[in-house]
C-alpha positions, 0 to 999 in steps of 0.5 A: 744588344749592340753596345758598339758600332765599328765602321770601315772608313773607305766607301762607308764614310769617304768615297774613293776613286783610284783612277788618277793614282793608278793612271800615274803608276801605269796600273790598269785604271780601267780595271780597278779591282785588278789594280787594287789586287796588284797594289794590295799584294805588293810587299812595300804597300803592305809594309806602308799600311802597317806603319813600318815605312815612313812616307819618305821611304815609301815614296822613294820605293814608289818612284823606283818601282814605277819609274816616276820622276815626281818629287814627294811634294807631288806624290803626297797629294797624288797619293791622297787624291784617292780620297775624294770626299765624304759620302753625302748623308753620312754625317747626319746619320752618324749624328743620330747614331753616335747619340745611341752607341759609341762609334769607332772607325777601323781602316786599312790605311797609310798614315798620309791617308789617315791624316787626310781623311780626318781633315776631309771628312767632318763625319770623322768627329763622330768616331770615339777613336779611329783604329788604323792598320798604320797604327796597329801594325795589322791589316783587315781581315787578320783576326788580330786587328779585330781582337785588338779593337775589341780589347781597346773598346772593352765591349764583347765581340758578340755585342759589337757590330762591324760594317765594311764594304768588303766581304772578306773584311766582314768574314774576318770580323765574324770569325772574330765573333763580331756581328758583321755586315757588308754595306755597298750603298751608304748611307741608305744600306747602312741605315737598314743595317742599323735598324736591323740591329736595333741601333736606330 
């Protein structure tokens, strides 16, 4: 029996589009997976997503690395521009789900992204809590981040379902003992997983 549902936020709750940001940074906007890999393996980005850099400090590093002359007042909305809107139909689905089991978010996100997505997406109100890399100092798919969530929600791993669009994060959750599934087409595919596990 599933007693808790943990959802990724990006591409499960909110649609992402990195093209504008990557174009501004001079990263290959025509090859998003390659650009994402370059960004996610950059030490400063990793540190920022773990909450160990302030936005002011990170944006200064960003300017130097990518030879930008943009002030923070321009960089902040540019940084948040990757979050383009709530996925259609997800709010009504989570309304139904949250009446049955507690729903939590688990996201790799910098503090500006975390704050912005809470304002952007009404569906976030269904989360009992959103766990984020910038607050935990950990990132998916590290085992410690799943373990931290399980300790906080007081639900055994085997009774917790985790959904993410990235297979490596799904694998990490499974290694932590959680039930976990990949979802590439919310809300329809998400609904099928919830039906599969008896939540709906």
